[in-house]
N, CA and C atoms of all chains as a GROMACS GRO file, in nm:
protein
  603
    1MET      N    1   0.081  -0.122  -0.001
    1MET     CA    2  -0.007   0.012  -0.006
    1MET      C    3   0.085   0.132  -0.007
    2ASP      N    4   0.064   0.211  -0.088
    2ASP     CA    5   0.150   0.342  -0.083
    2ASP      C    6   0.101   0.436   0.023
    3ALA      N    7   0.181   0.540   0.053
    3ALA     CA    8   0.162   0.618   0.176
    3ALA      C    9   0.028   0.692   0.166
    4THR      N   10  -0.009   0.745   0.054
    4THR     CA   11  -0.124   0.818   0.042
    4THR      C   12  -0.253   0.719   0.070
    5ALA      N   13  -0.256   0.608   0.016
    5ALA     CA   14  -0.370   0.518   0.040
    5ALA      C   15  -0.356   0.475   0.193
    6ALA      N   16  -0.257   0.450   0.250
    6ALA     CA   17  -0.237   0.410   0.390
    6ALA      C   18  -0.292   0.524   0.476
    7ILE      N   19  -0.269   0.654   0.446
    7ILE     CA   20  -0.310   0.770   0.523
    7ILE      C   21  -0.467   0.772   0.502
    8ALA      N   22  -0.517   0.754   0.386
    8ALA     CA   23  -0.662   0.756   0.364
    8ALA      C   24  -0.740   0.660   0.447
    9GLU      N   25  -0.676   0.538   0.454
    9GLU     CA   26  -0.731   0.428   0.529
    9GLU      C   27  -0.739   0.462   0.680
   10LEU      N   28  -0.629   0.511   0.722
   10LEU     CA   29  -0.609   0.553   0.866
   10LEU      C   30  -0.719   0.649   0.902
   11ARG      N   31  -0.734   0.752   0.814
   11ARG     CA   32  -0.837   0.858   0.846
   11ARG      C   33  -0.984   0.803   0.844
   12GLU      N   34  -1.000   0.704   0.770
   12GLU     CA   35  -1.135   0.646   0.772
   12GLU      C   36  -1.159   0.567   0.904
   13LEU      N   37  -1.046   0.502   0.956
   13LEU     CA   38  -1.059   0.406   1.062
   13LEU      C   39  -1.050   0.496   1.204
   14SER      N   40  -0.966   0.589   1.214
   14SER     CA   41  -0.955   0.657   1.333
   14SER      C   42  -1.049   0.774   1.355
   15THR      N   43  -1.110   0.779   1.468
   15THR     CA   44  -1.188   0.892   1.494
   15THR      C   45  -1.112   0.989   1.575
   16GLN      N   46  -0.994   0.965   1.630
   16GLN     CA   47  -0.927   1.052   1.707
   16GLN      C   48  -0.812   1.135   1.637
   17ILE      N   49  -0.758   1.077   1.528
   17ILE     CA   50  -0.646   1.144   1.455
   17ILE      C   51  -0.714   1.252   1.367
   18GLU      N   52  -0.670   1.371   1.378
   18GLU     CA   53  -0.718   1.480   1.300
   18GLU      C   54  -0.630   1.507   1.170
   19THR      N   55  -0.497   1.498   1.194
   19THR     CA   56  -0.402   1.531   1.080
   19THR      C   57  -0.294   1.427   1.086
   20VAL      N   58  -0.256   1.386   0.971
   20VAL     CA   59  -0.135   1.289   0.960
   20VAL      C   60  -0.040   1.335   0.856
   21VAL      N   61   0.092   1.342   0.883
   21VAL     CA   62   0.195   1.370   0.785
   21VAL      C   63   0.300   1.266   0.800
   22VAL      N   64   0.347   1.218   0.695
   22VAL     CA   65   0.464   1.117   0.686
   22VAL      C   66   0.582   1.188   0.629
   23ILE      N   67   0.694   1.174   0.708
   23ILE     CA   68   0.816   1.249   0.662
   23ILE      C   69   0.935   1.134   0.642
   24ALA      N   70   1.004   1.147   0.530
   24ALA     CA   71   1.116   1.058   0.512
   24ALA      C   72   1.234   1.091   0.598
   25ARG      N   73   1.330   0.995   0.623
   25ARG     CA   74   1.451   1.019   0.701
   25ARG      C   75   1.526   1.144   0.666
   26ASP      N   76   1.529   1.172   0.520
   26ASP     CA   77   1.608   1.296   0.478
   26ASP      C   78   1.513   1.428   0.508
   27GLY      N   79   1.405   1.413   0.571
   27GLY     CA   80   1.326   1.535   0.598
   27GLY      C   81   1.224   1.578   0.495
   28SER      N   82   1.224   1.500   0.383
   28SER     CA   83   1.135   1.536   0.268
   28SER      C   84   0.990   1.477   0.307
   29LEU      N   85   0.887   1.543   0.250
   29LEU     CA   86   0.756   1.501   0.282
   29LEU      C   87   0.708   1.394   0.196
   30VAL      N   88   0.664   1.283   0.258
   30VAL     CA   89   0.621   1.168   0.182
   30VAL      C   90   0.468   1.165   0.146
   31ALA      N   91   0.384   1.199   0.238
   31ALA     CA   92   0.237   1.212   0.220
   31ALA      C   93   0.174   1.273   0.343
   32SER      N   94   0.052   1.333   0.312
   32SER     CA   95  -0.012   1.387   0.427
   32SER      C   96  -0.161   1.402   0.408
   33SER      N   97  -0.239   1.430   0.510
   33SER     CA   98  -0.378   1.437   0.495
   33SER      C   99  -0.426   1.589   0.486
   34VAL      N  100  -0.327   1.682   0.476
   34VAL     CA  101  -0.355   1.817   0.456
   34VAL      C  102  -0.279   1.886   0.338
   35GLN      N  103  -0.311   2.005   0.315
   35GLN     CA  104  -0.262   2.062   0.199
   35GLN      C  105  -0.100   2.078   0.208
   36ASP      N  106  -0.041   2.083   0.103
   36ASP     CA  107   0.111   2.091   0.090
   36ASP      C  108   0.178   2.187   0.185
   37GLU      N  109   0.126   2.312   0.188
   37GLU     CA  110   0.184   2.418   0.271
   37GLU      C  111   0.176   2.395   0.414
   38ALA      N  112   0.050   2.357   0.458
   38ALA     CA  113   0.041   2.314   0.593
   38ALA      C  114   0.122   2.194   0.636
   39ALA      N  115   0.128   2.099   0.545
   39ALA     CA  116   0.203   1.977   0.571
   39ALA      C  117   0.348   2.004   0.573
   40SER      N  118   0.397   2.099   0.495
   40SER     CA  119   0.552   2.139   0.518
   40SER      C  120   0.572   2.204   0.642
   41ARG      N  121   0.490   2.285   0.686
   41ARG     CA  122   0.511   2.347   0.820
   41ARG      C  123   0.503   2.246   0.937
   42ILE      N  124   0.408   2.159   0.921
   42ILE     CA  125   0.384   2.045   1.022
   42ILE      C  126   0.527   1.965   1.031
   43ALA      N  127   0.570   1.928   0.907
   43ALA     CA  128   0.693   1.848   0.899
   43ALA      C  129   0.812   1.931   0.951
   44ALA      N  130   0.825   2.057   0.922
   44ALA     CA  131   0.936   2.124   0.977
   44ALA      C  132   0.938   2.138   1.129
   45ALA      N  133   0.810   2.168   1.188
   45ALA     CA  134   0.808   2.178   1.339
   45ALA      C  135   0.826   2.042   1.396
   46ALA      N  136   0.780   1.937   1.327
   46ALA     CA  137   0.790   1.801   1.385
   46ALA      C  138   0.939   1.759   1.385
   47ARG      N  139   1.007   1.792   1.287
   47ARG     CA  140   1.149   1.763   1.281
   47ARG      C  141   1.228   1.839   1.390
   48ASP      N  142   1.203   1.956   1.404
   48ASP     CA  143   1.255   2.029   1.532
   48ASP      C  144   1.222   1.964   1.657
   49LEU      N  145   1.100   1.921   1.670
   49LEU     CA  146   1.049   1.852   1.795
   49LEU      C  147   1.123   1.713   1.810
   50ALA      N  148   1.142   1.644   1.701
   50ALA     CA  149   1.212   1.507   1.706
   50ALA      C  150   1.361   1.531   1.738
   51GLU      N  151   1.420   1.635   1.677
   51GLU     CA  152   1.570   1.668   1.711
   51GLU      C  153   1.581   1.699   1.860
   52GLY      N  154   1.488   1.782   1.906
   52GLY     CA  155   1.500   1.819   2.052
   52GLY      C  156   1.483   1.707   2.144
   53ALA      N  157   1.397   1.609   2.099
   53ALA     CA  158   1.372   1.484   2.186
   53ALA      C  159   1.494   1.404   2.180
   54ASP      N  160   1.559   1.398   2.064
   54ASP     CA  161   1.684   1.317   2.043
   54ASP      C  162   1.788   1.371   2.119
   55GLN      N  163   1.807   1.509   2.142
   55GLN     CA  164   1.893   1.567   2.222
   55GLN      C  165   1.875   1.523   2.377
   56VAL      N  166   1.748   1.520   2.415
   56VAL     CA  167   1.711   1.475   2.544
   56VAL      C  168   1.764   1.329   2.568
   57ARG      N  169   1.740   1.249   2.466
   57ARG     CA  170   1.782   1.102   2.466
   57ARG      C  171   1.942   1.097   2.487
   58ARG      N  172   2.010   1.186   2.406
   58ARG     CA  173   2.163   1.176   2.418
   58ARG      C  174   2.196   1.221   2.555
   59ASP      N  175   2.133   1.326   2.607
   59ASP     CA  176   2.168   1.366   2.741
   59ASP      C  177   2.141   1.259   2.849
   60LEU      N  178   2.036   1.180   2.839
   60LEU     CA  179   1.999   1.078   2.918
   60LEU      C  180   2.084   0.946   2.900
   61GLY      N  181   2.144   0.953   2.785
   61GLY     CA  182   2.213   0.822   2.746
   61GLY      C  183   2.122   0.700   2.724
   62ARG      N  184   2.010   0.736   2.654
   62ARG     CA  185   1.915   0.632   2.633
   62ARG      C  186   1.938   0.576   2.492
   63GLU      N  187   1.859   0.465   2.458
   63GLU     CA  188   1.854   0.415   2.317
   63GLU      C  189   1.778   0.511   2.228
   64ALA      N  190   1.774   0.464   2.098
   64ALA     CA  191   1.711   0.552   1.996
   64ALA      C  192   1.570   0.599   2.031
   65LEU      N  193   1.522   0.712   1.979
   65LEU     CA  194   1.391   0.763   1.996
   65LEU      C  195   1.287   0.670   1.922
   66ALA      N  196   1.182   0.625   1.983
   66ALA     CA  197   1.091   0.532   1.912
   66ALA      C  198   0.963   0.614   1.884
   67GLN      N  199   0.913   0.696   1.991
   67GLN     CA  200   0.776   0.760   1.967
   67GLN      C  201   0.772   0.875   2.078
   68LEU      N  202   0.691   0.967   2.060
   68LEU     CA  203   0.659   1.060   2.165
   68LEU      C  204   0.520   1.123   2.146
   69GLN      N  205   0.471   1.177   2.260
   69GLN     CA  206   0.352   1.248   2.264
   69GLN      C  207   0.374   1.376   2.328
   70ALA      N  208   0.329   1.489   2.261
   70ALA     CA  209   0.340   1.626   2.334
   70ALA      C  210   0.196   1.663   2.359
   71ALA      N  211   0.156   1.662   2.486
   71ALA     CA  212   0.010   1.679   2.524
   71ALA      C  213  -0.005   1.826   2.572
   72THR      N  214  -0.104   1.896   2.517
   72THR     CA  215  -0.144   2.028   2.562
   72THR      C  216  -0.299   2.021   2.597
   73PRO      N  217  -0.353   2.130   2.652
   73PRO     CA  218  -0.486   2.134   2.669
   73PRO      C  219  -0.566   2.147   2.543
   74GLU      N  220  -0.505   2.202   2.426
   74GLU     CA  221  -0.574   2.213   2.301
   74GLU      C  222  -0.569   2.093   2.216
   75GLY      N  223  -0.476   1.996   2.240
   75GLY     CA  224  -0.459   1.885   2.165
   75GLY      C  225  -0.319   1.824   2.174
   76SER      N  226  -0.304   1.707   2.116
   76SER     CA  227  -0.178   1.636   2.128
   76SER      C  228  -0.104   1.619   1.992
   77VAL      N  229   0.025   1.614   1.990
   77VAL     CA  230   0.110   1.582   1.874
   77VAL      C  231   0.178   1.443   1.909
   78PHE      N  232   0.167   1.355   1.803
   78PHE     CA  233   0.230   1.228   1.824
   78PHE      C  234   0.323   1.200   1.708
   79LEU      N  235   0.437   1.150   1.751
   79LEU     CA  236   0.548   1.120   1.652
   79LEU      C  237   0.584   0.968   1.661
   80VAL      N  238   0.586   0.897   1.560
   80VAL     CA  239   0.636   0.763   1.568
   80VAL      C  240   0.742   0.741   1.456
   81VAL      N  241   0.855   0.688   1.502
   81VAL     CA  242   0.976   0.672   1.415
   81VAL      C  243   1.000   0.525   1.378
   82ASP      N  244   1.030   0.498   1.243
   82ASP     CA  245   1.082   0.367   1.214
   82ASP      C  246   1.216   0.383   1.134
   83ASP      N  247   1.268   0.285   1.067
   83ASP     CA  248   1.395   0.291   1.004
   83ASP      C  249   1.403   0.404   0.895
   84HIS      N  250   1.288   0.419   0.825
   84HIS     CA  251   1.289   0.501   0.712
   84HIS      C  252   1.204   0.625   0.718
   85ARG      N  253   1.104   0.622   0.798
   85ARG     CA  254   1.011   0.743   0.806
   85ARG      C  255   0.978   0.798   0.941
   86THR      N  256   0.910   0.898   0.956
   86THR     CA  257   0.848   0.942   1.081
   86THR      C  258   0.702   0.979   1.056
   87ALA      N  259   0.612   0.917   1.132
   87ALA     CA  260   0.467   0.948   1.123
   87ALA      C  261   0.433   1.050   1.221
   88VAL      N  262   0.373   1.161   1.183
   88VAL     CA  263   0.329   1.276   1.279
   88VAL      C  264   0.182   1.284   1.269
   89ALA      N  265   0.118   1.296   1.390
   89ALA     CA  266  -0.035   1.303   1.387
   89ALA      C  267  -0.080   1.404   1.499
   90THR      N  268  -0.187   1.468   1.470
   90THR     CA  269  -0.239   1.558   1.583
   90THR      C  270  -0.379   1.508   1.616
   91THR      N  271  -0.408   1.519   1.739
   91THR     CA  272  -0.543   1.481   1.788
   91THR      C  273  -0.603   1.602   1.871
   92GLY      N  274  -0.718   1.581   1.909
   92GLY     CA  275  -0.784   1.667   2.010
   92GLY      C  276  -0.727   1.652   2.145
   93ALA      N  277  -0.785   1.706   2.252
   93ALA     CA  278  -0.720   1.696   2.383
   93ALA      C  279  -0.775   1.561   2.443
   94ASP      N  280  -0.698   1.499   2.531
   94ASP     CA  281  -0.718   1.377   2.602
   94ASP      C  282  -0.747   1.261   2.505
   95PRO      N  283  -0.659   1.240   2.413
   95PRO     CA  284  -0.679   1.110   2.321
   95PRO      C  285  -0.651   0.980   2.398
   96THR      N  286  -0.679   0.872   2.318
   96THR     CA  287  -0.649   0.743   2.375
   96THR      C  288  -0.511   0.710   2.314
   97VAL      N  289  -0.411   0.732   2.402
   97VAL     CA  290  -0.267   0.743   2.365
   97VAL      C  291  -0.220   0.613   2.295
   98GLY      N  292  -0.257   0.495   2.360
   98GLY     CA  293  -0.209   0.361   2.305
   98GLY      C  294  -0.267   0.344   2.173
   99LEU      N  295  -0.387   0.380   2.151
   99LEU     CA  296  -0.471   0.355   2.027
   99LEU      C  297  -0.396   0.443   1.908
  100VAL      N  298  -0.357   0.555   1.935
  100VAL     CA  299  -0.301   0.648   1.845
  100VAL      C  300  -0.161   0.606   1.803
  101PHE      N  301  -0.090   0.556   1.902
  101PHE     CA  302   0.053   0.503   1.875
  101PHE      C  303   0.042   0.372   1.786
  102TYR      N  304  -0.066   0.292   1.828
  102TYR     CA  305  -0.082   0.173   1.746
  102TYR      C  306  -0.117   0.195   1.599
  103ASP      N  307  -0.208   0.295   1.583
  103ASP     CA  308  -0.249   0.335   1.444
  103ASP      C  309  -0.141   0.393   1.366
  104LEU      N  310  -0.049   0.455   1.427
  104LEU     CA  311   0.060   0.537   1.358
  104LEU      C  312   0.171   0.423   1.321
  105LYS      N  313   0.181   0.321   1.412
  105LYS     CA  314   0.279   0.208   1.388
  105LYS      C  315   0.226   0.128   1.267
  106THR      N  316   0.101   0.106   1.275
  106THR     CA  317   0.034   0.028   1.166
  106THR      C  318   0.049   0.105   1.034
  107LEU      N  319   0.030   0.230   1.033
  107LEU     CA  320   0.056   0.315   0.911
  107LEU      C  321   0.195   0.306   0.861
  108LEU      N  322   0.292   0.304   0.944
  108LEU     CA  323   0.434   0.305   0.898
  108LEU      C  324   0.467   0.159   0.837
  109ARG      N  325   0.404   0.055   0.906
  109ARG     CA  326   0.422  -0.081   0.862
  109ARG      C  327   0.369  -0.101   0.724
  110GLN      N  328   0.250  -0.046   0.708
  110GLN     CA  329   0.183  -0.058   0.573
  110GLN      C  330   0.267   0.000   0.463
  111ILE      N  331   0.316   0.112   0.495
  111ILE     CA  332   0.397   0.190   0.397
  111ILE      C  333   0.522   0.109   0.364
  112ALA      N  334   0.592   0.056   0.471
  112ALA     CA  335   0.710  -0.030   0.454
  112ALA      C  336   0.682  -0.157   0.364
  113GLU      N  337   0.562  -0.215   0.384
  113GLU     CA  338   0.531  -0.333   0.315
  113GLU      C  339   0.501  -0.295   0.176
  114GLY      N  340   0.452  -0.185   0.148
  114GLY     CA  341   0.425  -0.132   0.012
  114GLY      C  342   0.556  -0.107  -0.053
  115ASP      N  343   0.658  -0.066   0.026
  115ASP     CA  344   0.793  -0.049  -0.036
  115ASP      C  345   0.844  -0.180  -0.075
  116GLY      N  346   0.829  -0.280   0.007
  116GLY     CA  347   0.877  -0.419  -0.023
  116GLY      C  348   0.823  -0.468  -0.150
  117LYS      N  349   0.688  -0.449  -0.163
  117LYS     CA  350   0.618  -0.505  -0.279
  117LYS      C  351   0.662  -0.420  -0.407
  118ALA      N  352   0.685  -0.306  -0.391
  118ALA     CA  353   0.734  -0.222  -0.510
  118ALA      C  354   0.867  -0.275  -0.560
  119ALA      N  355   0.958  -0.301  -0.464
  119ALA     CA  356   1.088  -0.349  -0.483
  119ALA      C  357   1.085  -0.474  -0.556
  120ASP      N  358   0.987  -0.574  -0.500
  120ASP     CA  359   0.981  -0.695  -0.554
  120ASP      C  360   0.943  -0.693  -0.708
  121GLU      N  361   0.842  -0.605  -0.736
  121GLU     CA  362   0.780  -0.585  -0.869
  121GLU      C  363   0.891  -0.534  -0.964
  122GLU      N  364   0.972  -0.436  -0.909
  122GLU     CA  365   1.084  -0.381  -0.986
  122GLU      C  366   1.191  -0.494  -1.018
  123GLN      N  367   1.217  -0.579  -0.922
  123GLN     CA  368   1.310  -0.685  -0.946
  123GLN      C  369   1.260  -0.776  -1.053
  124GLU      N  370   1.130  -0.810  -1.047
  124GLU     CA  371   1.063  -0.899  -1.146
  124GLU      C  372   1.073  -0.846  -1.276
  125ARG      N  373   1.054  -0.713  -1.292
  125ARG     CA  374   1.055  -0.646  -1.420
  125ARG      C  375   1.199  -0.642  -1.474
  126THR      N  376   1.292  -0.626  -1.385
  126THR     CA  377   1.445  -0.633  -1.418
  126THR      C  378   1.477  -0.768  -1.473
  127ASP      N  379   1.431  -0.869  -1.395
  127ASP     CA  380   1.471  -1.010  -1.431
  127ASP      C  381   1.402  -1.047  -1.563
  128GLY      N  382   1.277  -0.995  -1.592
  128GLY     CA  383   1.210  -1.036  -1.696
  128GLY      C  384   1.264  -0.977  -1.816
  129SER      N  385   1.317  -0.852  -1.819
  129SER     CA  386   1.367  -0.783  -1.931
  129SER      C  387   1.518  -0.838  -1.968
  130ALA      N  388   1.579  -0.896  -1.856
  130ALA     CA  389   1.724  -0.939  -1.883
  130ALA      C  390   1.723  -1.064  -1.980
  131MET      N  391  -2.487   4.514   6.111
  131MET     CA  392  -2.543   4.376   6.086
  131MET      C  393  -2.565   4.357   5.933
  132ALA      N  394  -2.620   4.466   5.869
  132ALA     CA  395  -2.644   4.456   5.717
  132ALA      C  396  -2.510   4.458   5.640
  133ARG      N  397  -2.416   4.528   5.700
  133ARG     CA  398  -2.287   4.533   5.637
  133ARG      C  399  -2.217   4.389   5.640
  134ARG      N  400  -2.236   4.321   5.751
  134ARG     CA  401  -2.175   4.186   5.770
  134ARG      C  402  -2.247   4.092   5.671
  135LYS      N  403  -2.369   4.107   5.659
  135LYS     CA  404  -2.461   4.030   5.563
  135LYS      C  405  -2.395   4.042   5.417
  136LEU      N  406  -2.351   4.157   5.390
  136LEU     CA  407  -2.301   4.181   5.257
  136LEU      C  408  -2.149   4.116   5.242
  137VAL      N  409  -2.079   4.135   5.358
  137VAL     CA  410  -1.934   4.104   5.341
  137VAL      C  411  -1.922   3.943   5.326
  138ILE      N  412  -1.999   3.861   5.393
  138ILE     CA  413  -1.984   3.721   5.388
  138ILE      C  414  -1.993   3.668   5.262
  139PRO      N  415  -2.107   3.702   5.176
  139PRO     CA  416  -2.122   3.654   5.047
  139PRO      C  417  -2.010   3.696   4.959
  140VAL      N  418  -1.961   3.815   4.967
  140VAL     CA  419  -1.855   3.873   4.890
  140VAL      C  420  -1.723   3.792   4.907
  141VAL      N  421  -1.686   3.757   5.046
  141VAL     CA  422  -1.572   3.690   5.077
  141VAL      C  423  -1.597   3.533   5.021
  142ILE      N  424  -1.703   3.480   5.033
  142ILE     CA  425  -1.723   3.344   4.980
  142ILE      C  426  -1.710   3.347   4.830
  143GLY      N  427  -1.780   3.448   4.767
  143GLY     CA  428  -1.764   3.448   4.613
  143GLY      C  429  -1.624   3.472   4.568
  144ALA      N  430  -1.543   3.558   4.631
  144ALA     CA  431  -1.408   3.591   4.596
  144ALA      C  432  -1.314   3.469   4.624
  145GLY      N  433  -1.348   3.383   4.728
  145GLY     CA  434  -1.265   3.266   4.755
  145GLY      C  435  -1.297   3.163   4.649
  146SER      N  436  -1.425   3.154   4.606
  146SER     CA  437  -1.459   3.054   4.514
  146SER      C  438  -1.390   3.091   4.374
  147PHE      N  439  -1.404   3.221   4.342
  147PHE     CA  440  -1.332   3.260   4.208
  147PHE      C  441  -1.179   3.229   4.209
  148LEU      N  442  -1.122   3.268   4.325
  148LEU     CA  443  -0.971   3.244   4.335
  148LEU      C  444  -0.937   3.093   4.328
  149GLY      N  445  -1.022   3.008   4.397
  149GLY     CA  446  -1.010   2.865   4.392
  149GLY      C  447  -1.021   2.814   4.257
  150THR      N  448  -1.120   2.858   4.180
  150THR     CA  449  -1.153   2.825   4.036
  150THR      C  450  -1.023   2.846   3.955
  151VAL      N  451  -0.976   2.970   3.971
  151VAL     CA  452  -0.857   3.023   3.882
  151VAL      C  453  -0.737   2.935   3.906
  152LEU      N  454  -0.707   2.899   4.046
  152LEU     CA  455  -0.593   2.829   4.078
  152LEU      C  456  -0.597   2.687   4.030
  153TYR      N  457  -0.725   2.627   4.049
  153TYR     CA  458  -0.744   2.484   4.004
  153TYR      C  459  -0.738   2.474   3.864
  154ARG      N  460  -0.786   2.580   3.786
  154ARG     CA  461  -0.773   2.572   3.631
  154ARG      C  462  -0.631   2.592   3.584
  155ARG      N  463  -0.550   2.672   3.652
  155ARG     CA  464  -0.422   2.693   3.619
  155ARG      C  465  -0.339   2.561   3.641
  156ARG      N  466  -0.361   2.507   3.754
  156ARG     CA  467  -0.292   2.383   3.787
  156ARG      C  468  -0.331   2.264   3.695
  157SER      N  469  -0.468   2.263   3.655
  157SER     CA  470  -0.509   2.164   3.555
  157SER      C  471  -0.445   2.171   3.426
  158VAL      N  472  -0.433   2.296   3.377
  158VAL     CA  473  -0.371   2.318   3.249
  158VAL      C  474  -0.219   2.277   3.251
  159ARG      N  475  -0.159   2.303   3.354
  159ARG     CA  476  -0.023   2.285   3.378
  159ARG      C  477   0.005   2.135   3.376
  160ASN      N  478  -0.091   2.062   3.448
  160ASN     CA  479  -0.072   1.918   3.450
  160ASN      C  480  -0.115   1.850   3.319
  161ARG      N  481  -0.178   1.907   3.237
  161ARG     CA  482  -0.220   1.855   3.108
  161ARG      C  483  -0.111   1.880   2.997
  162THR      N  484  -0.015   1.965   3.032
  162THR     CA  485   0.088   2.004   2.941
  162THR      C  486   0.212   1.926   2.965
  163ARG      N  487   0.252   1.836   2.886
  163ARG     CA  488   0.370   1.752   2.911
  163ARG      C  489   0.422   1.692   2.788
  164LEU      N  490   0.541   1.642   2.797
  164LEU     CA  491   0.609   1.578   2.672
  164LEU      C  492   0.656   1.426   2.719
  165ASP      N  493   0.592   1.320   2.663
  165ASP     CA  494   0.636   1.193   2.702
  165ASP      C  495   0.711   1.128   2.568
  166ILE      N  496   0.832   1.097   2.614
  166ILE     CA  497   0.933   1.049   2.514
  166ILE      C  498   0.957   0.908   2.550
  167TYR      N  499   0.941   0.814   2.437
  167TYR     CA  500   0.967   0.664   2.452
  167TYR      C  501   1.088   0.633   2.371
  168PHE      N  502   1.164   0.542   2.415
  168PHE     CA  503   1.286   0.495   2.351
  168PHE      C  504   1.274   0.346   2.298
  169ASP      N  505   1.378   0.308   2.214
  169ASP     CA  506   1.376   0.180   2.161
  169ASP      C  507   1.375   0.057   2.269
  170ASP      N  508   1.431   0.089   2.377
  170ASP     CA  509   1.450  -0.010   2.483
  170ASP      C  510   1.322  -0.027   2.569
  171GLY      N  511   1.218   0.064   2.536
  171GLY     CA  512   1.083   0.045   2.599
  171GLY      C  513   1.086   0.127   2.720
  172SER      N  514   1.187   0.207   2.744
  172SER     CA  515   1.178   0.312   2.856
  172SER      C  516   1.117   0.437   2.815
  173MET      N  517   1.076   0.518   2.910
  173MET     CA  518   1.008   0.644   2.879
  173MET      C  519   1.042   0.745   2.976
  174VAL      N  520   1.046   0.871   2.929
  174VAL     CA  521   1.070   0.984   3.018
  174VAL      C  522   0.961   1.089   3.001
  175SER      N  523   0.901   1.137   3.107
  175SER     CA  524   0.788   1.236   3.095
  175SER      C  525   0.838   1.362   3.139
  176LEU      N  526   0.838   1.467   3.054
  176LEU     CA  527   0.883   1.604   3.093
  176LEU      C  528   0.755   1.698   3.116
  177ALA      N  529   0.745   1.745   3.229
  177ALA     CA  530   0.633   1.818   3.282
  177ALA      C  531   0.657   1.955   3.234
  178ALA      N  532   0.540   2.027   3.205
  178ALA     CA  533   0.552   2.181   3.179
  178ALA      C  534   0.621   2.248   3.283
  179GLY      N  535   0.720   2.340   3.249
  179GLY     CA  536   0.796   2.400   3.360
  179GLY      C  537   0.941   2.352   3.356
  180SER      N  538   0.957   2.229   3.308
  180SER     CA  539   1.087   2.184   3.308
  180SER      C  540   1.166   2.249   3.188
  181PRO      N  541   1.300   2.262   3.198
  181PRO     CA  542   1.376   2.326   3.090
  181PRO      C  543   1.351   2.264   2.960
  182ASP      N  544   1.364   2.125   2.958
  182ASP     CA  545   1.345   2.056   2.818
  182ASP      C  546   1.202   2.072   2.771
  183ALA      N  547   1.105   2.054   2.852
  183ALA     CA  548   0.965   2.071   2.800
  183ALA      C  549   0.944   2.213   2.750
  184ASP      N  550   0.995   2.307   2.818
  184ASP     CA  551   0.976   2.457   2.779
  184ASP      C  552   1.037   2.481   2.650
  185ARG      N  553   1.165   2.408   2.631
  185ARG     CA  554   1.226   2.421   2.495
  185ARG      C  555   1.157   2.351   2.370
  186LEU      N  556   1.098   2.238   2.410
  186LEU     CA  557   1.040   2.159   2.297
  186LEU      C  558   0.889   2.188   2.278
  187MET      N  559   0.811   2.230   2.373
  187MET     CA  560   0.670   2.241   2.362
  187MET      C  561   0.628   2.344   2.251
  188PRO      N  562   0.712   2.456   2.237
  188PRO     CA  563   0.667   2.541   2.131
  188PRO      C  564   0.662   2.482   1.993
  189HIS      N  565   0.755   2.388   1.971
  189HIS     CA  566   0.751   2.311   1.832
  189HIS      C  567   0.623   2.241   1.816
  190ALA      N  568   0.569   2.176   1.932
  190ALA     CA  569   0.442   2.102   1.929
  190ALA      C  570   0.331   2.198   1.907
  191ASP      N  571   0.343   2.319   1.966
  191ASP     CA  572   0.230   2.417   1.946
  191ASP      C  573   0.229   2.456   1.801
  192LEU      N  574   0.349   2.471   1.740
  192LEU     CA  575   0.356   2.502   1.589
  192LEU      C  576   0.290   2.393   1.510
  193VAL      N  577   0.307   2.264   1.542
  193VAL     CA  578   0.253   2.157   1.475
  193VAL      C  579   0.097   2.178   1.482
  194LEU      N  580   0.050   2.194   1.598
  194LEU     CA  581  -0.093   2.204   1.621
  194LEU      C  582  -0.160   2.320   1.548
  195ALA      N  583  -0.079   2.438   1.550
  195ALA     CA  584  -0.135   2.558   1.482
  195ALA      C  585  -0.138   2.518   1.313
  196ALA      N  586  -0.034   2.472   1.268
  196ALA     CA  587  -0.027   2.438   1.119
  196ALA      C  588  -0.140   2.343   1.090
  197ALA      N  589  -0.158   2.242   1.177
  197ALA     CA  590  -0.262   2.145   1.151
  197ALA      C  591  -0.404   2.209   1.156
  198ARG      N  592  -0.423   2.298   1.247
  198ARG     CA  593  -0.559   2.365   1.251
  198ARG      C  594  -0.582   2.442   1.126
  199GLU      N  595  -0.475   2.519   1.080
  199GLU     CA  596  -0.481   2.602   0.962
  199GLU      C  597  -0.500   2.515   0.840
  200GLY      N  598  -0.441   2.396   0.836
  200GLY     CA  599  -0.457   2.303   0.712
  200GLY      C  600  -0.577   2.226   0.705
  201ALA      N  601  -0.647   2.220   0.819
  201ALA     CA  602  -0.760   2.123   0.823
  201ALA      C  603  -0.879   2.188   0.740
   0.00000   0.00000   0.00000
């Protein structure tokens, strides 16, 4: 499943997640549920948030950053990181934290599986033309 | 006597108002925090008012503001 389709499915299933943006490791925007301009601003601020959290991790001598929740009275920001991408989501106040993290991990897994299928198809095409 | 009748409700009203303000301020403070989870399964929770939270929460506010505008 590609990133856009995975986000569309997540938006259908989740009643809590209001906005989703997926960012590549190099910082580029992969896909989002909002317009490009807003998505770029979300991505930039989320990168700063992740870098700040990573600084906290280094200061504490912990292992790699896996996920975070920034909770405010107006809403929450969630970040989930995998080997290739970061999923960023916003919710209203007092979300079901475990459920939102689960949904974002599922989103990243679906995108990664889509990558694997695309790579397999490319390999088959290459083998077929050789 | 009439003056005392007036003072008591005013004092009670002012006390209630002050209590509400303090409770609300504390509630907002408690609801603002940053929970960071690491690969080894450990987690650190940074409460509002800590230096790290105060440095990082503005980025979260920017994300929320951009999300509201983009929705």
